[in-house]
Biopython code that builds the backbone (N, CA, C, O; Angstrom):
import numpy as np
from Bio.PDB.StructureBuilder import StructureBuilder

atoms = [
    (1, "UNK", "N", (9.746, 8.569, -2.619)),
    (1, "UNK", "CA", (10.651, 7.394, -2.277)),
    (1, "UNK", "C", (10.801, 7.251, -0.696)),
    (1, "UNK", "O", (11.049, 8.120, 0.141)),
    (2, "UNK", "N", (10.614, 6.133, -0.576)),
    (2, "UNK", "CA", (11.193, 5.431, 1.067)),
    (2, "UNK", "C", (12.824, 5.830, 1.369)),
    (2, "UNK", "O", (13.715, 5.590, 0.554)),
    (3, "UNK", "N", (13.054, 6.492, 2.703)),
    (3, "UNK", "CA", (14.132, 6.648, 3.699)),
    (3, "UNK", "C", (15.339, 5.709, 3.508)),
    (3, "UNK", "O", (16.543, 5.967, 3.495)),
    (4, "UNK", "N", (14.595, 4.403, 3.346)),
    (4, "UNK", "CA", (15.573, 2.994, 3.329)),
    (4, "UNK", "C", (16.408, 2.985, 2.720)),
    (4, "UNK", "O", (16.154, 2.539, 1.602)),
    (5, "UNK", "N", (18.150, 3.495, 2.980)),
    (5, "UNK", "CA", (18.514, 2.869, 1.492)),
    (5, "UNK", "C", (18.713, 1.891, 1.540)),
    (5, "UNK", "O", (18.156, 2.066, 0.457)),
    (6, "UNK", "N", (19.054, 0.458, 1.717)),
    (6, "UNK", "CA", (18.589, -0.603, 1.650)),
    (6, "UNK", "C", (17.505, -1.558, 0.741)),
    (6, "UNK", "O", (16.636, -2.161, 1.371)),
    (7, "UNK", "N", (17.542, -1.647, -0.245)),
    (7, "UNK", "CA", (16.002, -1.878, -0.121)),
    (7, "UNK", "C", (15.859, -3.953, -0.264)),
    (7, "UNK", "O", (16.169, -4.630, -1.245)),
    (8, "UNK", "N", (15.549, -4.225, 0.478)),
    (8, "UNK", "CA", (15.016, -5.530, 1.077)),
    (8, "UNK", "C", (13.797, -6.390, 0.211)),
    (8, "UNK", "O", (12.648, -6.387, 0.653)),
    (9, "UNK", "N", (14.115, -7.073, -0.963)),
    (9, "UNK", "CA", (13.026, -7.881, -1.436)),
    (9, "UNK", "C", (11.958, -8.800, -0.368)),
    (9, "UNK", "O", (12.569, -9.518, 0.423)),
    (10, "UNK", "N", (10.923, -8.828, -0.305)),
    (10, "UNK", "CA", (10.461, -9.802, 0.961)),
    (10, "UNK", "C", (9.588, -11.350, 0.049)),
    (10, "UNK", "O", (9.454, -11.605, -1.148)),
    (11, "UNK", "N", (9.316, -11.815, 0.841)),
    (11, "UNK", "CA", (8.174, -11.962, 0.029)),
    (11, "UNK", "C", (7.118, -12.483, 0.709)),
    (11, "UNK", "O", (7.025, -12.517, 1.936)),
    (12, "UNK", "N", (6.328, -12.885, -0.065)),
    (12, "UNK", "CA", (4.508, -12.432, 0.093)),
    (12, "UNK", "C", (4.562, -13.020, 1.822)),
    (12, "UNK", "O", (3.783, -12.602, 2.679)),
    (13, "UNK", "N", (4.973, -13.414, 1.921)),
    (13, "UNK", "CA", (4.284, -13.845, 3.487)),
    (13, "UNK", "C", (4.701, -12.947, 4.232)),
    (13, "UNK", "O", (4.120, -12.866, 5.314)),
    (14, "UNK", "N", (5.874, -11.916, 3.947)),
    (14, "UNK", "CA", (6.135, -10.787, 4.961)),
    (14, "UNK", "C", (5.150, -9.588, 4.171)),
    (14, "UNK", "O", (4.672, -8.715, 4.896)),
    (15, "UNK", "N", (4.998, -9.569, 3.420)),
    (15, "UNK", "CA", (4.202, -8.421, 2.756)),
    (15, "UNK", "C", (2.776, -8.294, 3.313)),
    (15, "UNK", "O", (2.012, -7.384, 3.637)),
    (16, "UNK", "N", (2.778, -9.714, 3.268)),
    (16, "UNK", "CA", (1.159, -9.751, 4.273)),
    (16, "UNK", "C", (0.831, -9.112, 5.459)),
    (16, "UNK", "O", (-0.244, -8.580, 5.737)),
    (17, "UNK", "N", (2.238, -9.236, 6.416)),
    (17, "UNK", "CA", (2.645, -9.145, 8.421)),
    (17, "UNK", "C", (2.799, -7.707, 7.584)),
    (17, "UNK", "O", (1.668, -7.280, 7.820)),
    (18, "UNK", "N", (3.217, -7.006, 7.035)),
    (18, "UNK", "CA", (3.606, -5.529, 7.282)),
    (18, "UNK", "C", (2.888, -4.696, 6.395)),
    (18, "UNK", "O", (3.090, -3.489, 6.523)),
    (19, "UNK", "N", (2.087, -5.072, 5.518)),
    (19, "UNK", "CA", (1.100, -4.101, 4.689)),
    (19, "UNK", "C", (-0.716, -4.619, 5.586)),
    (19, "UNK", "O", (-1.635, -3.823, 5.395)),
    (20, "UNK", "N", (-0.950, -5.609, 6.265)),
    (20, "UNK", "CA", (-1.617, -5.773, 6.962)),
    (20, "UNK", "C", (-3.351, -6.713, 6.489)),
    (20, "UNK", "O", (-4.323, -7.096, 7.140)),
    (21, "UNK", "N", (-2.892, -6.744, 4.819)),
    (21, "UNK", "CA", (-4.630, -7.278, 4.074)),
    (21, "UNK", "C", (-3.728, -8.487, 3.624)),
    (21, "UNK", "O", (-2.512, -8.603, 3.776)),
    (22, "UNK", "N", (-4.758, -9.500, 2.939)),
    (22, "UNK", "CA", (-4.368, -10.786, 2.903)),
    (22, "UNK", "C", (-3.697, -11.344, 1.436)),
    (22, "UNK", "O", (-3.786, -10.412, 0.637)),
    (23, "UNK", "N", (-3.209, -12.248, 0.947)),
    (23, "UNK", "CA", (-3.272, -12.754, -0.277)),
    (23, "UNK", "C", (-3.673, -12.520, -1.156)),
    (23, "UNK", "O", (-2.921, -11.943, -1.941)),
    (24, "UNK", "N", (-4.992, -12.782, -1.570)),
    (24, "UNK", "CA", (-6.173, -12.439, -2.407)),
    (24, "UNK", "C", (-6.435, -11.450, -2.388)),
    (24, "UNK", "O", (-6.792, -11.165, -3.531)),
    (25, "UNK", "N", (-6.556, -10.037, -1.324)),
    (25, "UNK", "CA", (-6.236, -8.871, -2.014)),
    (25, "UNK", "C", (-4.976, -8.044, -2.583)),
    (25, "UNK", "O", (-5.088, -7.065, -3.321)),
    (26, "UNK", "N", (-3.949, -8.501, -2.199)),
    (26, "UNK", "CA", (-3.028, -8.505, -3.025)),
    (26, "UNK", "C", (-2.800, -8.833, -4.009)),
    (26, "UNK", "O", (-1.869, -8.498, -4.742)),
    (27, "UNK", "N", (-3.975, -9.846, -4.244)),
    (27, "UNK", "CA", (-3.514, -10.715, -6.306)),
    (27, "UNK", "C", (-4.986, -9.586, -7.146)),
    (27, "UNK", "O", (-5.223, -9.557, -8.353)),
    (28, "UNK", "N", (-5.547, -8.994, -6.332)),
    (28, "UNK", "CA", (-6.909, -8.771, -6.898)),
    (28, "UNK", "C", (-6.552, -7.106, -7.119)),
    (28, "UNK", "O", (-7.028, -6.550, -8.108)),
    (29, "UNK", "N", (-5.536, -6.188, -5.982)),
    (29, "UNK", "CA", (-4.871, -5.024, -6.094)),
    (29, "UNK", "C", (-3.968, -5.217, -7.559)),
    (29, "UNK", "O", (-3.824, -4.510, -8.557)),
    (30, "UNK", "N", (-3.463, -6.507, -7.150)),
    (30, "UNK", "CA", (-2.106, -6.633, -9.074)),
    (30, "UNK", "C", (-2.497, -6.157, -10.040)),
    (30, "UNK", "O", (-1.843, -5.365, -10.717)),
    (31, "UNK", "N", (-3.924, -6.640, -10.361)),
    (31, "UNK", "CA", (-4.467, -7.124, -11.302)),
    (31, "UNK", "C", (-5.084, -5.878, -11.992)),
    (31, "UNK", "O", (-5.265, -5.617, -13.181)),
    (32, "UNK", "N", (-5.417, -5.012, -10.539)),
    (32, "UNK", "CA", (-6.107, -3.145, -11.069)),
    (32, "UNK", "C", (-4.821, -2.767, -10.785)),
    (32, "UNK", "O", (-5.144, -2.619, -9.607)),
    (33, "UNK", "N", (-3.675, -2.479, -10.782)),
    (33, "UNK", "CA", (-2.226, -1.976, -10.710)),
    (33, "UNK", "C", (-2.281, -1.152, -9.636)),
    (33, "UNK", "O", (-1.610, -0.128, -9.511)),
    (34, "UNK", "N", (-3.348, -1.731, -8.582)),
    (34, "UNK", "CA", (-3.543, -0.574, -7.417)),
    (34, "UNK", "C", (-2.159, -0.789, -6.630)),
    (34, "UNK", "O", (-1.720, 0.201, -6.045)),
    (35, "UNK", "N", (-1.319, -2.163, -6.548)),
    (35, "UNK", "CA", (-0.322, -2.427, -5.589)),
    (35, "UNK", "C", (1.100, -2.795, -6.625)),
    (35, "UNK", "O", (1.042, -3.284, -7.753)),
    (36, "UNK", "N", (2.553, -2.336, -5.744)),
    (36, "UNK", "CA", (3.251, -2.298, -5.942)),
    (36, "UNK", "C", (3.773, -3.574, -6.883)),
    (36, "UNK", "O", (3.164, -4.553, -6.453)),
    (37, "UNK", "N", (4.691, -4.006, -8.047)),
    (37, "UNK", "CA", (4.058, -5.185, -8.793)),
    (37, "UNK", "C", (5.871, -5.753, -8.306)),
    (37, "UNK", "O", (6.644, -4.869, -7.936)),
    (38, "UNK", "N", (6.207, -6.743, -8.343)),
    (38, "UNK", "CA", (6.776, -7.942, -7.113)),
    (38, "UNK", "C", (7.825, -8.182, -8.608)),
    (38, "UNK", "O", (7.551, -8.161, -9.808)),
    (39, "UNK", "N", (8.927, -8.376, -7.956)),
    (39, "UNK", "CA", (10.447, -8.395, -9.321)),
    (39, "UNK", "C", (10.218, -10.381, -8.718)),
    (39, "UNK", "O", (10.167, -11.048, -7.684)),
    (40, "UNK", "N", (10.152, -10.537, -10.214)),
    (40, "UNK", "CA", (10.256, -12.561, -10.726)),
    (40, "UNK", "C", (12.082, -12.563, -10.159)),
    (40, "UNK", "O", (12.852, -11.697, -10.574)),
    (41, "UNK", "N", (12.487, -13.547, -9.292)),
    (41, "UNK", "CA", (13.550, -13.891, -9.455)),
    (41, "UNK", "C", (13.520, -15.257, -10.349)),
    (41, "UNK", "O", (14.619, -15.651, -10.737)),
    (42, "UNK", "N", (12.591, -15.871, -10.643)),
    (42, "UNK", "CA", (12.621, -17.324, -11.532)),
    (42, "UNK", "C", (11.128, -17.525, -12.069)),
    (42, "UNK", "O", (10.535, -16.450, -12.149)),
    (43, "UNK", "N", (10.696, -18.163, -12.292)),
    (43, "UNK", "CA", (9.793, -18.953, -12.454)),
    (43, "UNK", "C", (8.318, -18.915, -11.601)),
    (43, "UNK", "O", (7.228, -18.343, -11.615)),
    (44, "UNK", "N", (9.437, -20.416, -10.503)),
    (44, "UNK", "CA", (8.586, -20.027, -9.275)),
    (44, "UNK", "C", (9.084, -18.993, -8.214)),
    (44, "UNK", "O", (8.888, -19.385, -7.064)),
    (45, "UNK", "N", (9.687, -17.759, -8.320)),
    (45, "UNK", "CA", (9.864, -17.706, -7.085)),
    (45, "UNK", "C", (10.128, -15.849, -7.608)),
    (45, "UNK", "O", (10.939, -15.457, -8.446)),
    (46, "UNK", "N", (8.677, -14.577, -6.396)),
    (46, "UNK", "CA", (9.007, -13.590, -6.470)),
    (46, "UNK", "C", (8.851, -12.597, -5.016)),
    (46, "UNK", "O", (8.334, -12.762, -3.911)),
    (47, "UNK", "N", (9.260, -11.998, -5.387)),
    (47, "UNK", "CA", (9.588, -10.671, -3.938)),
    (47, "UNK", "C", (9.199, -10.015, -4.723)),
    (47, "UNK", "O", (9.010, -10.128, -5.934)),
    (48, "UNK", "N", (8.988, -8.853, -3.600)),
    (48, "UNK", "CA", (8.377, -7.684, -3.376)),
    (48, "UNK", "C", (9.483, -6.648, -2.480)),
    (48, "UNK", "O", (10.078, -6.832, -1.419)),
    (49, "UNK", "N", (9.439, -5.132, -3.735)),
    (49, "UNK", "CA", (10.853, -4.483, -2.651)),
    (49, "UNK", "C", (10.100, -3.741, -1.838)),
    (49, "UNK", "O", (8.955, -3.326, -2.016)),
    (50, "UNK", "N", (10.868, -3.594, -0.875)),
    (50, "UNK", "CA", (10.335, -3.446, 1.200)),
    (50, "UNK", "C", (10.336, -1.650, 0.750)),
    (50, "UNK", "O", (9.563, -1.111, 1.543)),
    (51, "UNK", "N", (10.815, -0.789, -0.040)),
    (51, "UNK", "CA", (11.118, 0.322, 0.121)),
    (51, "UNK", "C", (9.503, 0.515, -0.806)),
    (51, "UNK", "O", (8.726, 1.356, -0.355)),
    (52, "UNK", "N", (8.888, -0.647, -2.641)),
    (52, "UNK", "CA", (7.957, -0.164, -2.465)),
    (52, "UNK", "C", (6.272, -0.324, -1.844)),
    (52, "UNK", "O", (5.248, 0.288, -2.149)),
    (53, "UNK", "N", (6.485, -1.236, -1.026)),
    (53, "UNK", "CA", (5.467, -1.542, -0.456)),
    (53, "UNK", "C", (5.449, -0.230, 0.889)),
    (53, "UNK", "O", (4.316, 0.152, 1.179)),
    (54, "UNK", "N", (6.655, 0.448, 1.693)),
    (54, "UNK", "CA", (6.554, 0.665, 2.183)),
    (54, "UNK", "C", (6.146, 2.862, 1.681)),
    (54, "UNK", "O", (5.874, 3.722, 2.518)),
    (55, "UNK", "N", (6.221, 2.997, 0.730)),
    (55, "UNK", "CA", (5.659, 3.620, -0.237)),
    (55, "UNK", "C", (4.203, 3.753, -0.325)),
    (55, "UNK", "O", (3.569, 4.758, -0.005)),
    (56, "UNK", "N", (3.542, 2.240, -0.962)),
    (56, "UNK", "CA", (2.965, 2.269, -0.725)),
    (56, "UNK", "C", (1.506, 2.300, 0.312)),
    (56, "UNK", "O", (0.330, 2.472, -0.009)),
    (57, "UNK", "N", (2.170, 2.043, 1.741)),
    (57, "UNK", "CA", (1.257, 2.197, 3.094)),
    (57, "UNK", "C", (1.519, 3.767, 3.434)),
    (57, "UNK", "O", (0.723, 4.330, 4.184)),
    (58, "UNK", "N", (2.322, 4.287, 3.041)),
    (58, "UNK", "CA", (2.552, 6.001, 3.303)),
    (58, "UNK", "C", (1.759, 6.693, 2.453)),
    (58, "UNK", "O", (1.599, 7.847, 2.851)),
    (59, "UNK", "N", (0.994, 6.358, 1.073)),
    (59, "UNK", "CA", (0.497, 6.868, 0.257)),
    (59, "UNK", "C", (-0.892, 6.513, 0.586)),
    (59, "UNK", "O", (-1.693, 7.427, 0.780)),
    (60, "UNK", "N", (-1.263, 5.296, 0.671)),
    (60, "UNK", "CA", (-3.128, 4.960, 1.969)),
    (60, "UNK", "C", (-2.935, 6.004, 2.689)),
    (60, "UNK", "O", (-3.592, 7.040, 2.588)),
    (61, "UNK", "N", (-1.899, 5.781, 3.573)),
    (61, "UNK", "CA", (-2.248, 6.868, 5.237)),
    (61, "UNK", "C", (-2.549, 8.281, 4.641)),
    (61, "UNK", "O", (-3.305, 9.114, 5.140)),
    (62, "UNK", "N", (-1.773, 8.420, 3.398)),
    (62, "UNK", "CA", (-1.695, 9.866, 3.042)),
    (62, "UNK", "C", (-3.548, 10.244, 2.563)),
    (62, "UNK", "O", (-4.410, 11.112, 2.699)),
    (63, "UNK", "N", (-3.404, 9.404, 2.180)),
    (63, "UNK", "CA", (-5.073, 9.288, 1.261)),
    (63, "UNK", "C", (-6.044, 9.094, 2.003)),
    (63, "UNK", "O", (-7.119, 9.286, 1.435)),
    (64, "UNK", "N", (-6.132, 8.660, 3.495)),
    (64, "UNK", "CA", (-7.179, 8.194, 3.987)),
    (64, "UNK", "C", (-7.022, 9.670, 5.033)),
    (64, "UNK", "O", (-8.035, 10.291, 5.354)),
    (65, "UNK", "N", (-5.728, 10.076, 5.462)),
    (65, "UNK", "CA", (-6.108, 11.805, 6.006)),
    (65, "UNK", "C", (-7.078, 12.679, 5.186)),
    (65, "UNK", "O", (-8.055, 13.277, 5.636)),
    (66, "UNK", "N", (-6.513, 12.649, 3.509)),
    (66, "UNK", "CA", (-6.960, 13.809, 3.165)),
    (66, "UNK", "C", (-8.373, 13.093, 3.178)),
    (66, "UNK", "O", (-9.038, 13.860, 3.874)),
    (67, "UNK", "N", (-9.233, 12.015, 2.785)),
    (67, "UNK", "CA", (-9.949, 12.433, 2.650)),
    (67, "UNK", "C", (-11.395, 12.228, 3.803)),
    (67, "UNK", "O", (-12.624, 12.243, 3.726)),
    (68, "UNK", "N", (-10.022, 11.984, 5.157)),
    (68, "UNK", "CA", (-11.104, 11.749, 6.521)),
    (68, "UNK", "C", (-11.110, 13.887, 6.605)),
    (68, "UNK", "O", (-12.055, 14.497, 7.106)),
    (69, "UNK", "N", (-10.262, 14.367, 6.194)),
    (69, "UNK", "CA", (-9.865, 15.533, 5.728)),
    (69, "UNK", "C", (-11.441, 16.495, 5.433)),
    (69, "UNK", "O", (-12.076, 17.342, 6.061)),
    (70, "UNK", "N", (-11.617, 15.587, 3.747)),
    (70, "UNK", "CA", (-12.310, 16.105, 3.592)),
    (70, "UNK", "C", (-14.198, 15.573, 4.160)),
    (70, "UNK", "O", (-15.021, 16.462, 3.946)),
    (71, "UNK", "N", (-14.485, 14.912, 4.485)),
    (71, "UNK", "CA", (-15.003, 13.961, 5.125)),
    (71, "UNK", "C", (-15.487, 15.146, 6.211)),
    (71, "UNK", "O", (-16.658, 15.526, 6.183)),
    (72, "UNK", "N", (-14.427, 15.772, 7.272)),
    (72, "UNK", "CA", (-14.519, 16.782, 8.483)),
    (72, "UNK", "C", (-15.528, 17.497, 8.114)),
    (72, "UNK", "O", (-16.572, 17.816, 8.683)),
    (73, "UNK", "N", (-14.946, 17.785, 6.744)),
    (73, "UNK", "CA", (-15.420, 19.647, 5.691)),
    (73, "UNK", "C", (-16.721, 19.747, 5.407)),
    (73, "UNK", "O", (-17.548, 20.609, 5.705)),
    (74, "UNK", "N", (-16.806, 18.663, 4.735)),
    (74, "UNK", "CA", (-18.310, 18.486, 4.703)),
    (74, "UNK", "C", (-19.369, 18.499, 5.672)),
    (74, "UNK", "O", (-20.373, 19.212, 5.673)),
    (75, "UNK", "N", (-18.928, 17.392, 6.709)),
    (75, "UNK", "CA", (-19.697, 17.148, 8.017)),
    (75, "UNK", "C", (-20.148, 19.301, 8.833)),
    (75, "UNK", "O", (-21.232, 19.770, 9.180)),
    (76, "UNK", "N", (-19.050, 19.811, 8.820)),
    (76, "UNK", "CA", (-19.297, 21.153, 9.119)),
    (76, "UNK", "C", (-19.698, 21.987, 8.014)),
    (76, "UNK", "O", (-20.012, 23.018, 8.609)),
    (77, "UNK", "N", (-19.861, 22.173, 6.975)),
    (77, "UNK", "CA", (-20.890, 22.867, 6.196)),
    (77, "UNK", "C", (-21.996, 22.039, 6.650)),
    (77, "UNK", "O", (-22.497, 22.262, 7.752)),
    (78, "UNK", "N", (-22.342, 21.281, 6.044)),
    (78, "UNK", "CA", (-23.705, 20.687, 7.007)),
    (78, "UNK", "C", (-24.537, 21.422, 8.133)),
    (78, "UNK", "O", (-25.683, 21.872, 8.138)),
    (79, "UNK", "N", (-23.353, 21.370, 9.259)),
    (79, "UNK", "CA", (-24.293, 21.369, 10.407)),
    (79, "UNK", "C", (-24.378, 22.994, 10.462)),
    (79, "UNK", "O", (-25.228, 23.547, 11.159)),
    (80, "UNK", "N", (-23.369, 23.771, 9.622)),
    (80, "UNK", "CA", (-23.912, 25.104, 9.704)),
    (80, "UNK", "C", (-24.716, 25.786, 8.980)),
    (80, "UNK", "O", (-24.485, 26.995, 8.996)),
    (81, "UNK", "N", (-25.675, 25.410, 8.278)),
    (81, "UNK", "CA", (-26.307, 25.230, 7.056)),
    (81, "UNK", "C", (-28.802, 25.864, 8.040)),
    (81, "UNK", "O", (-29.781, 25.851, 7.294)),
]
sb = StructureBuilder()
sb.init_structure("model")
sb.init_model(0)
sb.init_chain("A")
sb.init_seg("    ")
for serial, (resi, resn, name, xyz) in enumerate(atoms, 1):
    if name == "N":
        sb.init_residue(resn, " ", resi, " ")
    sb.init_atom(name, np.array(xyz, "f"), 0.0, 1.0, " ", f" {name:<3s}", serial, name[0])
structure = sb.get_structure()
C-alpha cells in the first residue's frame, strides 16, 4: 500500500493525468476488474482513491520490470545456443 497517509479522492480527469491513460481505457479496465474501483459519492459523482491509483501504477511498473527481466533471460538463452 502507498506510504501516503492521507488518501485524497481524485476526479477522473486527475486520474487520467496521473496514470497517463485515457478515459475509455480506464473504463475498459474497470469492466475487466483490472483498475481500482471508484468511490461513489452520489448518483452523479465518483472519485478514485489516490493511494489505490498510486499502488496500481507501482504494480504495473513492477510487472513491467519482471517482464523485461524474463525477456532478457530468454534472449540470452537463445543467443547462447
